C-alpha atoms as one frame of an Amber mdcrd trajectory, in Angstrom:
protein
  12.823  13.736  -1.893  10.084  11.425  -2.911   8.809  12.362  -6.232   5.325
  14.351  -6.165   5.706  14.710  -2.434   6.372  17.753  -0.130   8.053  17.219
   3.350  10.810  14.947   4.867  13.334  13.118   2.433  12.815   9.873   4.666
   9.678   7.860   4.482   8.934   5.782   7.395   6.888   2.550   7.226   4.929
   2.978  10.727   4.740   6.692  10.191   3.882   7.081   6.534   3.068   3.672
   4.931   1.252   1.806   7.513  -1.792   4.353   7.796  -2.075   4.426   4.218
  -2.108   0.294   3.737  -4.551   0.346   6.856  -6.738   2.752   5.570  -7.061
   1.574   2.037  -5.644  -1.637   1.455  -5.888  -3.927   4.602  -9.590  -4.272
   4.447  -9.216  -6.805   1.483  -5.294  -7.572   1.559  -5.345  -9.450   4.808
  -5.332 -13.254   5.650  -8.594 -14.584   4.633  -9.597 -11.602   2.480 -10.652
 -11.315  -0.766  -7.187 -10.282  -2.100  -4.485 -12.672  -3.105  -2.097 -11.450
  -0.770  -1.816  -9.818   2.821  -0.442  -6.252   3.189  -0.900  -6.246   7.201
   2.533  -5.991   8.247   5.991  -4.457   7.108   7.258  -7.946   5.952   4.085
  -8.613   3.846   4.224  -4.939   2.210   7.993  -4.858   1.726   7.733  -8.085
  -0.432   4.956  -6.407  -2.444   6.522  -2.843  -2.572   7.167  -2.986  -6.574
   3.477  -4.398  -7.000   1.808  -1.724  -4.927   3.904   1.107  -6.611   3.114
  -0.092  -9.979  -0.576  -0.681  -9.340  -0.908   2.613  -7.318   0.892   4.571
  -9.911  -1.216   2.962 -12.790  -4.327   3.862 -10.446  -5.384   0.087 -10.912
  -6.475  -0.589  -7.014  -8.961  -1.052  -6.185  -9.557  -2.984  -9.378 -13.259
  -2.837  -9.521 -13.598   0.842  -9.052 -14.438   0.733  -5.486 -14.056   4.181
  -3.546
């Protein structure tokens, strides 16, 4: 089971991760956006998985305190 989560042991990109990224990240993390890399697809998000985990665990995103 994922630490801190209740529910299924399997986390799926399209079912679980993509809705979070679309709702909270892709506004800036898209081609031409203000963020330095894209998170608009599985391949892009997978490349940044460790950075995403570290930034969200540290509550550093968004970096300027935007809501």
